[in-house]
Residue, then its C-alpha position, 0 to 999 in steps of 0.5 A: m890894130q896889131i894888124l894895122k901896125k904890122t902892115y904898116y912896118a911891112l909897107e915901110f920895110v919893102l921901101f926901105y929894102f927897095v932903097k937899100l937894094v937899089q943903092s948896093n946894086i948902084y954901088i957894086a956896079f960902079d965899083i966893076l966898072t971902075p979900074n981899081l976895085k975897092i972891096s975889101p972882103g971879110i966876114v962880121k959876127v952878127p948880135l942875133n935880136i930876132s926871136s922867131d924862126f921865120g924872122l931869122l929865115a926873112f932876115s938872112n934871106l934878105l941879107s943874102m939877096t942884097p949885093g955884097t953879104l951873104t950869110v954864112d951861118i947862123s950859131e945854133d942858139k940863135k944869137v949870132i949871124i955869120v955875113h960874109v961882106l964885100y967891104s970890110k974896111n968900115r966895120e961899124v958902118v956894115m954892123f949898123e946898115i945890118d941891124q937897121v935890115q934886123q930892127k924892121i924885120k923884128k917889128i914885123f915878125n916878133 
C-alpha cells in the first residue's frame, strides 16, 4: 500500500512540477521580450521540512532547474535553504510557491 501512495505522490509531483516549469518559462520569456524588465532579484531563506538527504538533493536541484530560482546554500543543520530568486517583490508568494514544491517532495521522500 505504501508503494502505491508513493507512486501516486510521484506522479502528482511530476504533473505539478511540469505545470510550474512551463509557467515560469513563459513568465520569464514574456518578461525578456517586453521592453521593461520587471525583475527584482533577491535572496530568500526558506525553512526546510524535508529530513532525508535524497529529498533535500531532489528539492534543491528541482528548485535550481526552475527558471528564475537558484539554490545557493543549505545550512549545515539542514534547517534552512538559501535561494536566489529573480522576482522577490512579493516574498510571501515566493515562499508559498517554494513551500508547495517542498511539501510535495516531502510526501515522496519522507
